[in-house]
PAZAPA-4460 file (N, C-alpha, C; in steps of 0.05 Angstrom, whole numbers, plus 32768, in hexadecimal, padded with zeros to 4 digits):
% residues 315
    n_x    n_y    n_z   ca_x   ca_y   ca_z    c_x    c_y    c_z   seq   type   mol
   8011   7FE8   8000   8000   8000   8000   8011   8019   8000     1      M     A
   8006   802F   7FF6   8013   8049   7FF9   8002   805A   800B     2      R     A
   800F   8064   8021   8001   8072   8036   800E   808D   803A     3      I     A
   7FFE   80A2   8039   8008   80BD   803F   8002   80C3   805D     4      A     A
   8016   80D0   806A   8013   80D6   8086   8019   80F4   808A     5      I     A
   8004   8103   8091   8009   811F   8099   8014   811F   80B5     6      T     A
   8025   8133   80BB   8033   8132   80D4   8045   811A   80D6     7      G     A
   804F   8112   80BF   805E   80F9   80BD   8079   80F9   80CB     8      G     A
   8083   8110   80D3   809C   8112   80E2   8097   8119   80FF     9      T     A
   807E   8119   8107   8077   811E   8123   8078   8104   8133    10      G     A
   806E   8105   814C   806F   80EF   815E   805F   80D7   8154    11      F     A
   8045   80DA   8151   8034   80C4   8149   8039   80BD   812C    12      I     A
   8039   80D1   811A   803E   80CC   80FE   8058   80BE   80F9    13      G     A
   806D   80C6   8107   8087   80BA   8104   8088   809D   810C    14      G     A
   807B   8096   8122   807A   807A   812B   806A   8069   8117    15      H     A
   8054   8075   810D   8043   8067   80F9   8053   8062   80E0    16      L     A
   8062   8076   80D7   8072   8074   80BE   8087   805E   80C1    17      A     A
   8094   805C   80D7   80A8   8048   80DB   809C   802C   80DA    18      Q     A
   8085   8028   80E6   8078   800E   80E6   8070   8006   80CA    19      R     A
   8063   8019   80BB   8059   8012   80A0   8070   800E   808D    20      L     A
   8085   801E   808F   809C   801B   807D   80AA   8001   8082    21      A     A
   80AC   7FF9   809C   80B9   7FDF   80A3   80AA   7FC8   8098    22      A     A
   8090   7FCB   8093   8080   7FB5   8088   8080   7FB5   8069    23      E     A
   808E   7FC9   805D   8090   7FC9   8040   807D   7FDB   8032    24      G     A
   806D   7FEB   8041   805B   7FFD   8034   8069   8016   802B    25      H     A
   805F   8023   8016   806A   803C   800D   805E   8052   801E    26      E     A
   806F   8064   8029   8065   8078   803B   806D   8094   8030    27      V     A
   8059   80A5   802F   805E   80C1   8027   805B   80D2   8041    28      V     A
   8071   80DE   804A   8071   80EE   8062   806D   810B   805B    29      L     A
   8059   8118   8067   8055   8134   8064   805D   8143   807D    30      L     A
   806F   8156   807C   8078   8165   8093   8081   8180   808A    31      G     A
   808A   8190   809E   8092   81AB   8098   80B0   81AF   809C    32      R     A
   80BD   81BB   8088   80D8   81C5   808B   80EE   81B1   8085    33      G     A
   8107   81BC   8082   811E   81AC   807C   8125   8199   8093    34      K     A
   8121   81A4   80AC   8127   8193   80C3   8115   817B   80C3    35      R     A
   80FC   817E   80BC   80EA   8167   80BB   80F4   8153   80A7    36      A     A
   80FF   815C   8091   8109   814A   807C   8120   8139   8087    37      A     A
   8131   8145   8098   8147   8135   80A4   813D   8121   80B8    38      K     A
   8126   8127   80C4   811B   8114   80D8   810B   80FD   80CB    39      D     A
   8106   80FF   80B2   80F5   80EB   80A4   8106   80D4   809B    40      A     A
   8113   80C6   80AD   8124   80B0   80A6   8117   8096   80AF    41      E     A
   8105   808D   809E   80F6   8074   80A5   80FA   805F   8090    42      V     A
   810F   8061   8080   8115   804C   806D   8112   8056   8050    43      G     A
   811A   8045   803E   811B   804C   8022   80FF   804D   8016    44      T     A
   80EB   8041   8023   80D0   8041   8018   80C0   805A   8021    45      R     A
   80CD   806D   802C   80C0   8086   8035   80C9   809D   8024    46      A     A
   80B6   80AF   801D   80BC   80C7   800E   80B2   80DF   801E    47      R     A
   80C3   80F3   8021   80BB   810B   8030   80B1   8120   801E    48      F     A
   809B   812D   8025   8090   8144   8016   808D   815B   802A    49      V     A
   809A   8171   8024   8098   8189   8035   807E   8197   802F    50      C     A
   806C   8197   8043   8051   81A2   803F   8047   81AD   8059    51      A     A
   8038   81C4   8058   802B   81CE   8070   800D   81CA   8070    52      D     A
   8003   81BB   805D   7FE7   81B3   805B   7FD5   81CA   8053    53      L     A
   7FE0   81DF   8049   7FD0   81F6   8041   7FC8   81F7   8024    54      S     A
   7FD4   81E5   8014   7FCF   81E5   7FF7   7FC3   81CA   7FEF    55      S     A
   7FAA   81CB   7FE5   7F9D   81B3   7FDB   7FAB   81A7   7FC4    56      V     A
   7FB6   81B8   7FB2   7FC4   81AD   7F9B   7FDD   819E   7FA2    57      D     A
   7FED   81A8   7FB5   8005   819A   7FBD   7FFE   8180   7FCC    58      S     A
   7FE9   8181   7FDC   7FE0   8169   7FEA   7FD6   8154   7FD6    59      L     A
   7FC8   815D   7FC1   7FBE   814A   7FAD   7FD5   813C   7F9F    60      T     A
   7FEA   814B   7F99   8002   813F   7F8D   800F   812B   7FA0    61      N     A
   8011   8132   7FB9   801D   8121   7FCD   800D   8107   7FD1    62      A     A
   7FF3   8109   7FCF   7FE1   80F2   7FD4   7FDE   80E0   7FBB    63      F     A
   7FE9   80E8   7FA5   7FE5   80D9   7F8C   7FEE   80BC   7F8F    64      A     A
   7FDD   80AA   7F89   7FE3   808D   7F8A   7FE1   8082   7FA6    65      G     A
   7FD9   8092   7FBA   7FD7   8088   7FD6   7FBC   807B   7FDA    66      C     A
   7FBC   8065   7FE9   7FA3   8057   7FF0   7F96   8064   8009    67      D     A
   7FA6   806D   801C   7F9C   8078   8035   7FAC   8090   803D    68      V     A
   7F9F   80A4   8049   7FAC   80BA   8056   7FA8   80B8   8074    69      V     A
   7FBE   80B8   8083   7FBC   80B9   80A0   7FC2   80D6   80A8    70      A     A
   7FAD   80E3   80B1   7FAF   8100   80B7   7FB6   8103   80D5    71      H     A
   7FD0   8105   80DA   7FDB   8106   80F6   7FE4   8121   80FE    72      C     A
   7FE4   8134   80EC   7FEE   814F   80F2   7FDC   815D   8107    73      A     A
   7FE9   8169   811A   7FDA   8177   812F   7FEC   8187   8141    74      G     A
   7FE1   8199   8151   7FF0   81A8   8164   7FE1   81A9   817F    75      I     A
   7FEF   81AE   8195   7FE2   81B1   81AE   7FE6   81CD   81BA    76      N     A
   7FF2   81DE   81AA   7FF3   81FB   81B1   7FF6   820B   8198    77      R     A
   7FEC   8223   8198   7FED   8234   8180   8007   8245   8181    78      E     A
   8013   8248   816A   802C   8258   8168   802D   8265   814D    79      L     A
   802A   827F   814D   802A   828E   8134   8013   8286   8122    80      G     A
   801A   827E   8109   8005   8276   80F6   7FFB   825A   80FB    81      Q     A
   8009   824B   810C   8000   8230   8112   7FEA   8231   8127    82      Q     A
   7FD2   8236   811E   7FBB   8238   8130   7FAB   821E   812E    83      T     A
   7F99   821A   8142   7F88   8203   8141   7F76   8204   8128    84      Y     A
   7F6C   821B   8122   7F5B   821E   810A   7F69   8216   80F1    85      Q     A
   7F82   821F   80EE   7F91   8219   80D6   7F9B   81FC   80D5    86      R     A
   7FA5   81F2   80EB   7FB1   81D7   80EB   7F9D   81C1   80ED    87      V     A
   7F89   81C5   80FE   7F75   81AF   8102   7F5D   81B1   80EF    88      H     A
   7F54   81C9   80E9   7F3B   81CC   80D9   7F41   81D0   80BC    89      V     A
   7F50   81E5   80B5   7F55   81EB   8099   7F66   81D5   808C    90      E     A
   7F7A   81CC   809A   7F8B   81B7   808F   7F7B   819D   808A    91      A     A
   7F69   8196   809D   7F59   817E   8099   7F47   8181   8081    92      T     A
   7F3C   8199   807D   7F2B   819E   8066   7F3B   819B   804C    93      R     A
   7F54   81A5   804C   7F65   81A2   8035   7F6D   8185   8030    94      N     A
   7F73   8176   8045   7F7A   815A   8043   7F63   814A   8036    95      V     A
   7F4B   814F   8040   7F34   8141   8035   7F30   8148   8017    96      V     A
   7F32   8162   8010   7F2E   816A   7FF4   7F44   815D   7FE2    97      A     A
   7F5D   815D   7FEC   7F72   8151   7FDC   7F6F   8133   7FDA    98      A     A
   7F66   8126   7FEF   7F62   8109   7FEE   7F4D   8102   7FDA    99      A     A
   7F38   8111   7FD8   7F23   810D   7FC3   7F2F   810F   7FA8   100      R     A
   7F3E   8125   7FA3   7F4A   812A   7F89   7F5E   8114   7F81   101      E     A
   7F6C   810A   7F94   7F81   80F6   7F8F   7F76   80D9   7F8E   102      A     A
   7F5D   80D6   7F94   7F51   80BB   7F94   7F58   80AA   7FAB   103      G     A
   7F5F   80B6   7FC2   7F65   80A7   7FDA   7F4C   8099   7FE4   104      V     A
   7F50   8080   7FED   7F39   8070   7FF5   7F30   8075   8012   105      K     A
   7F43   807C   8024   7F3C   807F   8040   7F4D   8094   804E   106      K     A
   7F41   80A0   8062   7F50   80B3   8074   7F4E   80A8   8090   107      I     A
   7F65   80A8   809D   7F66   80A3   80BA   7F6D   80BD   80C7   108      L     A
   7F5C   80C5   80DA   7F60   80DF   80E8   7F67   80DA   8105   109      L     A
   7F7D   80E6   810E   7F84   80E5   812B   7F77   80FD   8138   110      M     A
   7F64   80F7   814A   7F56   810B   8159   7F5D   8108   8177   111      S     A
   7F4E   8116   8188   7F53   8115   81A4   7F3B   810B   81B4   112      F     A
   7F40   80FC   81C9   7F2C   80EE   81D8   7F15   8101   81E1   113      L     A
   7F1B   8119   81E9   7F07   812B   81F5   7EFD   8140   81E1   114      R     A
   7F02   813C   81C7   7EFA   8150   81B3   7EDB   8152   81B3   115      A     A
   7ED2   816B   81B0   7EB5   8170   81AF   7EB1   818E   81A8   116      R     A
   7E98   8194   81A1   7E91   81AF   8199   7E88   81BF   81B2   117      A     A
   7E8B   81DA   81B0   7E7F   81ED   81C3   7E87   81E7   81E0   118      N     A
   7EA1   81E2   81E4   7EAB   81DC   81FF   7EBD   81F2   820A   119      C     A
   7EC2   8206   81FA   7ED3   821C   8203   7EF1   8218   8200   120      G     A
   7EF9   8202   81F3   7F15   81FD   81EE   7F1A   81FC   81D0   121      S     A
   7F29   820F   81C5   7F2E   820E   81A8   7F3B   81F4   819E   122      P     A
   7F4C   81E8   81AF   7F59   81CF   81A8   7F44   81B9   81A4   123      Y     A
   7F33   81B5   81B8   7F1F   81A0   81B7   7F0B   81A5   81A1   124      H     A
   7F03   81BE   819E   7EEF   81C4   8189   7EFA   81C1   816D   125      E     A
   7F13   81C8   8169   7F1F   81C5   814E   7F23   81A8   8147   126      S     A
   7F29   8197   815B   7F2B   817A   8156   7F10   816F   814E   127      K     A
   7EFB   8178   815C   7EE0   816F   8155   7ED8   8177   8139   128      W     A
   7EDE   8190   8132   7ED8   8199   8117   7EE6   8189   8102   129      T     A
   7EFF   8182   8107   7F0E   8171   80F4   7F01   8155   80F1   130      A     A
   7EF7   814A   8107   7EE9   8131   8106   7ED0   8133   80F4   131      E     A
   7EC1   8149   80F7   7EA9   814C   80E7   7EAF   8150   80CA   132      E     A
   7EC5   815D   80C3   7ECD   8160   80A7   7ED3   8144   809B   133      I     A
   7EE1   8133   80AA   7EE7   8119   80A0   7ECE   8107   809E   134      V     A
   7EBD   8109   80B3   7EA5   80F8   80B3   7E92   80FF   809B   135      R     A
   7E92   8118   8093   7E81   8120   807D   7E8F   8124   8063   136      H     A
   7EA6   8117   8060   7EB7   811A   8048   7EAD   8109   8031   137      S     A
   7E9D   80F5   8036   7E95   80E2   8021   7EA9   80CC   801C   138      G     A
   7EC0   80CD   802B   7ED4   80B9   8028   7ED2   80A5   8040   139      L     A
   7EDE   808D   803C   7EE0   807B   8052   7EF3   8087   8066   140      D     A
   7EEE   8081   8080   7EFF   808E   8094   7EFF   807D   80AD   141      Y     A
   7F14   8081   80BE   7F15   8079   80D9   7F1F   8090   80EA   142      T     A
   7F11   8097   80FF   7F19   80AD   8110   7F21   80A0   812B   143      I     A
   7F3A   80A6   8133   7F44   809C   814D   7F45   80B2   8161   144      I     A
   7F35   80B0   8176   7F35   80C4   818B   7F48   80B9   81A1   145      R     A
   7F61   80C1   819F   7F75   80B7   81B2   7F77   80C8   81CA   146      A     A
   7F7F   80BB   81E0   7F84   80CA   81F9   7FA1   80D3   81FB   147      G     A
   7FAD   80D1   8212   7FC8   80DA   8217   7FDC   80C5   820D   148      M     A
   7FEA   80CB   81F7   7FFC   80B7   81EA   8018   80BD   81F3   149      V     A
   8027   80A7   81F9   8043   80AA   8202   8055   8097   81F3   150      Y     A
   806E   809D   81F2   8082   808C   81E5   809A   809D   81DD   151      G     A
   80AE   8090   81D1   80C6   809F   81C9   80BF   80B5   81B5   152      R     A
   80C7   80CE   81BD   80C2   80E5   81AC   80A8   80F3   81B2   153      G     A
   809B   80EC   81C8   8081   80F8   81CF   8085   8113   81DD   154      D     A
   806F   811F   81E4   8070   8138   81F4   806E   8131   8212   155      H     A
   805E   811D   8219   8059   8117   8235   8072   810F   8244   156      M     A
   807F   80F9   823C   8097   80F0   824A   80AE   8103   8246   157      L     A
   80B0   810F   822F   80C6   8121   8229   80C6   8139   823D   158      D     A
   80AF   8147   823E   80AE   815E   824F   80AC   8157   826D   159      H     A
   809F   8141   8273   809E   8139   828F   80B9   8132   829A   160      L     A
   80C9   8123   828A   80E4   811B   8294   80F6   8134   8296   161      S     A
   80F5   8146   8283   8105   815E   8285   80FC   816F   829D   162      H     A
   80E2   8170   82A2   80D9   817F   82B9   80E3   8173   82D3   163      A     A
   80E5   8158   82D5   80EF   814B   82ED   810D   8152   82F1   164      L     A
   811C   8156   82DB   8138   815D   82DD   813C   817B   82E3   165      Y     A
   8126   818B   82E0   8129   81A8   82E2   811E   81B3   82FC   166      T     A
   8106   81A9   8304   80F8   81B5   831A   80F5   81A2   8332   167      F     A
   80F6   81AC   834B   80F3   819B   8362   80D6   8195   8369   168      P     A
   80C4   81A5   835D   80A7   81A2   8362   8098   819B   8348   169      L     A
   8082   818D   834B   8070   8187   8335   8054   818F   833E   170      F     A
   8048   81A2   8330   802D   81AC   8337   8018   819C   8328   171      A     A
   8006   818F   8338   7FF0   8181   832D   7FDA   8194   8323   172      M     A
   7FCC   818C   830E   7FB8   819E   8302   7F9D   819C   8312   173      V     A
   7F97   81B1   8320   7F7E   81B2   832F   7F82   81A7   834B   174      G     A
   7F6E   81AD   835C   7F6F   81A4   8378   7F66   8188   837B   175      M     A
   7F59   817D   8367   7F51   8161   8367   7F59   8154   834D   176      K     A
   7F68   813E   834F   7F73   8131   8337   7F5E   8122   8327   177      E     A
   7F63   8122   830C   7F53   8112   82FA   7F64   80FB   82F0   178      K     A
   7F57   80E6   82E6   7F66   80CF   82DD   7F71   80D2   82C1   179      G     A
   7F85   80C2   82BA   7F8F   80C1   829F   7F93   80A3   8298   180      I     A
   7F94   809D   827E   7F99   8082   8274   7FAF   8085   825F   181      R     A
   7FC8   8086   8267   7FDE   8089   8253   7FDE   8073   823E   182      P     A
   7FDF   807B   8225   7FDD   8069   820E   7FF8   8066   8201   183      L     A
   8003   804D   8201   801D   8048   81F5   801B   804B   81D7   184      A     A
   802F   8058   81CB   802F   805C   81AE   802E   8042   819F   185      I     A
   803A   802D   81AB   803A   8013   819D   801D   8008   819A   186      E     A
   800C   800C   81AF   7FF0   8003   81AE   7FE1   8014   8199   187      D     A
   7FE6   802E   8198   7FD8   803F   8185   7FDF   8038   8169   188      L     A
   7FF9   8032   8163   8001   802B   8148   7FF4   8012   813E   189      I     A
   7FF0   7FFE   8150   7FE2   7FE5   8149   7FC6   7FEC   813F   190      V     A
   7FB8   7FFE   814C   7F9D   8005   8145   7F9D   8015   812A   191      I     A
   7FB0   8027   8127   7FB1   8037   810F   7FB7   8025   80F7   192      M     A
   7FC9   8012   80FB   7FD0   7FFF   80E5   7FB8   7FEF   80DD   193      R     A
   7FA8   7FE6   80F1   7F90   7FD6   80EB   7F7D   7FE5   80D9   194      A     A
   7F7A   7FFF   80DF   7F68   8010   80CF   7F73   8015   80B3   195      A     A
   7F8D   8019   80B1   7F9A   8020   8098   7F9E   8008   8086   196      I     A
   7FAB   7FF4   8090   7FB4   7FDD   8080   7F9E   7FC8   807D   197      V     A
   7F91   7FC1   8094   7F7C   7FAD   8093   7F60   7FB8   808D   198      A     A
   7F5E   7FD2   808C   7F44   7FDE   8084   7F2E   7FDB   8099   199      G     A
   7F36   7FD9   80B2   7F23   7FD5   80C8   7F18   7FEF   80D2   200      R     A
   7F03   7FED   80E2   7EF6   8005   80EE   7EED   8019   80D9   201      M     A
   7EE3   800F   80C3   7EDA   8021   80AE   7EC2   8031   80B7   202      T     A
   7EC2   804B   80B1   7EAD   805D   80B8   7EA8   805D   80D6   203      Q     A
   7EBD   805B   80E5   7EBB   8059   8103   7ECB   8070   8110   204      K     A
   7EC1   8078   8127   7ED0   808A   8139   7ED4   807B   8153   205      T     A
   7EED   8074   8159   7EF3   8064   8170   7F04   8074   8185   206      V     A
   7EFF   806F   819E   7F0E   807B   81B4   7F23   8067   81BD   207      A     A
   7F3C   8071   81C1   7F52   8060   81C9   7F60   806C   81E1   208      V     A
   7F61   805D   81F7   7F70   8065   820E   7F82   804D   8217   209      T     A
   7F94   8053   8229   7FA7   803E   8232   7F9A   8029   8244   210      G     A
   7FA9   8014   8249   7F9E   7FFD   8257   7F9C   8001   8275   211      A     A
   7FA7   8017   8280   7FA8   801B   829D   7F9F   8037   82A4   212      E     A
   7F8D   803A   82B7   7F85   8054   82C1   7F93   805B   82DB   213      E     A
   7F9E   8073   82DC   7FAB   807C   82F4   7FA9   809A   82F6   214      L     A
   7FB1   80A5   830D   7FB2   80C2   8310   7FCC   80CD   8305   215      L     A
   7FCB   80E6   82FD   7FE3   80F2   82F2   7FFA   80F1   8306   216      L     A
   7FF4   80F5   8320   8009   80F4   8334   8017   80DA   8335   217      S     A
   8008   80C4   8331   8015   80A9   8330   8026   80A7   8317   218      E     A
   801D   80B1   8300   802D   80B0   82E8   8047   80BF   82EC   219      A     A
   8046   80D7   82F9   805E   80E7   82FE   8071   80D7   8310   220      V     A
   8066   80CB   8325   8077   80BB   8337   8085   80A5   8329   221      R     A
   8078   8098   8316   8084   8082   8308   809B   808C   82F6   222      R     A
   8096   80A2   82E9   80AB   80AD   82D8   80C3   80B6   82E9   223      V     A
   80BD   80C2   8300   80D2   80CB   8312   80E3   80B3   831C   224      A     A
   80D5   809D   8322   80E3   8085   832B   80F6   807B   8315   225      R     A
   80ED   807A   82FC   80FD   8070   82E7   8115   8083   82E1   226      V     A
   8111   809D   82E4   8126   80B0   82DF   8139   80B3   82F7   227      T     A
   8130   80A8   830E   8141   80AA   8326   813F   80C6   8333   228      G     A
   812A   80D5   832D   8127   80F0   8338   8113   80F0   834F   229      K     A
   8118   8100   8363   8105   8103   8379   80F5   811D   8373   230      R     A
   80DB   811B   8377   80CA   8131   8371   80B5   8135   8387   231      I     A
   80AF   814E   838C   809A   8155   839F   8082   8160   838F   232      R     A
   806A   8155   8395   8053   815E   8386   8042   8170   8397   233      M     A
   8038   8185   838A   8026   8198   8397   800D   819C   8386   234      V     A
   7FF8   81A4   8392   7FDF   81A9   8383   7FDD   81C7   837D   235      R     A
   7FD4   81CD   8365   7FD1   81E9   835D   7FB7   81ED   834E   236      A     A
   7FA9   8203   8352   7F8F   8207   8344   7F93   8209   8326   237      P     A
   7F7E   8204   8318   7F7F   8203   82FB   7F87   821E   82F0   238      I     A
   7F7E   8234   82FD   7F85   824E   82F2   7FA3   8252   82F2   239      W     A
   7FB1   8247   8306   7FCE   8249   8307   7FDB   823C   82EF   240      F     A
   7FD0   8224   82E7   7FDB   8216   82D1   7FD6   8224   82B6   241      H     A
   7FBF   8231   82B4   7FBA   8241   829C   7FCD   8258   829A   242      Y     A
   7FD3   8265   82B0   7FE7   827A   82B0   8002   826F   82A9   243      L     A
   800A   8259   82B5   8023   824C   82AE   8025   8245   8291   244      L     A
   800F   823B   8286   800E   8233   826A   8013   824B   8258   245      A     A
   8006   8261   825E   800A   827A   824E   8028   8282   824E   246      R     A
   8034   8281   8265   8050   8288   8267   8061   8274   8257   247      V     A
   805C   825A   8259   806B   8246   824A   8067   8249   822C   248      C     A
   804F   824F   8223   8049   8252   8207   8057   826B   81FC   249      E     A
   805A   827F   820C   8067   8297   8204   8086   8294   8203   250      W     A
   8091   8284   8215   80AE   8284   8219   80BC   826B   820C   251      T     A
   80AE   8255   8209   80BB   823C   8201   80B4   8234   81E5   252      M     A
   80C7   8228   81D7   80C1   821E   81BC   80AD   8208   81BC   253      T     A
   80AF   81F5   81CF   809B   81E0   81D4   8094   81E4   81F1   254      V     A
   807C   81EF   81F7   8076   81F6   8213   8076   81DE   8226   255      P     A
   807F   81E3   823E   807E   81CF   8253   8061   81C6   8257   256      L     A
   804F   81D9   8256   8032   81D3   8257   8024   81E8   8246   257      V     A
   800F   81E0   8238   7FFF   81F2   8227   7FE3   81F3   8233   258      A     A
   7FD5   8209   822B   7FBA   820C   8236   7FA8   81F5   822F   259      R     A
   7FAB   81EA   8217   7F9B   81D3   820F   7FA0   81BB   8221   260      A     A
   7FB9   81B8   8229   7FC0   81A2   823B   7FB5   81A5   8257   261      Q     A
   7FB4   81BE   8260   7FA7   81C4   827A   7F8A   81BB   827A   262      V     A
   7F7C   81C2   8264   7F60   81BA   8261   7F5E   819C   8261   263      R     A
   7F70   818F   8253   7F6F   8172   8250   7F72   8165   826B   264      I     A
   7F86   816D   827B   7F8C   8161   8295   7F77   8168   82A9   265      L     A
   7F6B   8180   82A7   7F56   8187   82BA   7F3D   8177   82B6   266      S     A
   7F38   816C   829E   7F21   815C   8298   7F26   813E   829E   267      E     A
   7F3F   8136   829C   7F46   811A   829D   7F47   810E   8281   268      G     A
   7F56   80F9   827F   7F5A   80EC   8264   7F55   80CE   8267   269      V     A
   7F3C   80C7   826C   7F35   80AB   8270   7F1F   80A1   825E   270      T     A
   7F0E   80B3   8254   7EF8   80AA   8242   7EF1   80C0   822F   271      E     A
   7EE5   80B8   8219   7EDD   80CB   8204   7EC7   80DD   820E   272      S     A
   7EC8   80F6   8205   7EB4   810A   820D   7E99   8103   8200   273      A     A
   7E9A   80F4   81EA   7E82   80EE   81DB   7E81   80D0   81D5   274      L     A
   7E69   80C4   81D0   7E68   80A8   81C9   7E78   80A1   81B0   275      P     A
   7E85   808A   81B0   7E95   8081   8199   7E8D   8065   8192   276      C     A
   7E96   805C   817A   7E94   8040   8173   7EA7   802F   8183   277      D     A
   7EA0   8016   8187   7EB0   8004   8197   7ECA   7FFD   8189   278      A     A
   7EE0   7FFE   8198   7EFA   7FF5   818D   7EFA   7FD6   818D   279      L     A
   7F01   7FC9   8177   7F02   7FAC   8177   7F13   7FA1   818E   280      P     A
   7F09   7F8B   819A   7F15   7F80   81B2   7F33   7F79   81AE   281      Y     A
   7F39   7F6E   8196   7F55   7F65   8191   7F68   7F7D   818E   282      D     A
   7F5D   7F95   818B   7F6E   7FAD   8189   7F70   7FBD   81A2   283      L     A
   7F63   7FB4   81B8   7F64   7FC2   81D1   7F81   7FC5   81DB   284      M     A
   7F89   7FDD   81E3   7FA5   7FE0   81EE   7FAA   7FCE   8206   285      P     A
   7FC2   7FC4   8207   7FCA   7FB1   821C   7FE1   7FBB   822D   286      T     A
   7FF0   7FCF   8224   8008   7FD7   8232   8002   7FEB   8249   287      R     A
   800B   7FE4   8261   8007   7FF6   8278   801F   8009   827A   288      K     A
   801B   801D   828B   802F   8032   828E   8045   8028   82A2   289      F     A
   8054   8015   8299   8068   8008   82A9   8083   8015   82A8   290      T     A
   8095   800E   82BA   80B0   8019   82BA   80BE   8013   829F   291      D     A
   80BA   7FFC   8294   80C7   7FF5   827A   80BC   8006   8264   292      E     A
   80A1   800A   8263   8095   801B   824F   809F   8038   8251   293      Q     A
   80A1   8041   826A   80AA   805D   826E   80C7   805F   8265   294      I     A
   80D8   804C   826D   80F4   804D   8267   80F8   804D   8248   295      R     A
   80E8   803D   823A   80EB   803C   821C   80E3   8056   820F   296      N     A
   80D3   8066   821C   80C9   807F   8210   80D8   8098   8219   297      G     A
   80E9   8095   822D   80F7   80AD   8237   810B   80B8   8224   298      L     A
   810E   80D3   8223   8123   80DF   8213   813E   80DE   8222   299      P     A
   8152   80EA   8216   816C   80EC   8225   8168   80FD   823E   300      E     A
   8173   80F5   8254   816F   8104   826D   817B   8120   826B   301      P     A
   816D   8132   8278   8177   814E   8279   8161   8162   8280   302      G     A
   816A   8179   8289   8157   818E   8291   8150   81A0   827A   303      A     A
   813C   81B0   827D   8136   81C5   826A   814D   81D9   826A   304      F     A
   8153   81E5   8253   8169   81F8   8251   8161   8210   8240   305      G     A
   8175   8221   823C   816F   823A   822C   8166   8234   8210   306      L     A
   816F   821D   8205   8167   8216   81EA   8149   8210   81E7   307      E     A
   813B   820C   81FE   811E   8208   81FE   810F   8222   81FD   308      D     A
   811C   8238   8200   810F   8252   8200   810D   825D   81E3   309      L     A
   80F6   8269   81DC   80F1   8271   81C1   8106   8285   81B7   310      R     A
   810D   8299   81C7   8120   82AD   81BD   813C   82A3   81BA   311      W     A
   8143   828D   81C8   815D   8280   81C4   815D   826E   81AC   312      C     A
   8147   8260   81A7   8144   824D   8191   8145   825B   8176   313      A     A
   813C   8275   8175   813B   8283   815C   8155   8290   8155   314      T     A
   8169   8290   8167   8182   829D   8161   8194   828A   8151   315      R     A
***
């Protein structure tokens, strides 16, 4: 098969590309910039296309001959022209239009577990709008509403481990904790592959969460144990985290925490906000948030530094 992957050099798209290329499928990776091109090293059966998803014509050319498009491109904070409206809504509309023109048979859309309309969060609402665009596209589709995904190259373990090396305190979101179900990238890729290669879950919207439910504080303790760091946890009101998120979004290239993430953690990440189709039993995630899983997903140890600040990164 020939499969196009938007966000193909990102965390989820990159892992998916490696799995598909290793199985012998032709993979077309769509990403932004020369740096993305250097990161697109998934084998000889992968071709990189520099695209920002704003041109239907360029997307149509990239999708030529593809059987499936896996639309994995997304952001969890807005930066300059990279807004939720542009990346989640307009880009999805362009991907659908290009897929029709190119004769693509199916679209797989990566969405978020709590996506819904009229909830006051631009992130959640834009993800919901993207779902609706795909559902009403006239094409075959599978929409995956994933929860908190972790693994090598992710945001969760990357920033959490760096925070443990940098700060003596960890502030919990809100005065009362909500549950999370960390989803291993390996389990997610199995589900994505089933939809893409085996053609399963056609015309379905499925919710996917990890095999184990726990509180964020317990997840932090496990990561701290694996990294060998001692951490003291304190509770802080949600308004404090929104203020912290604004500061991080303004000062850091990849924020320690973004406003969308504060909303996500304040709600909990254990179940879909809306009813979904049932995930096939044989595809149910099985990996728990164990020391081994954490260790396999951790980045190189180290604290946050000046290179993480936006004005230093641009010099």
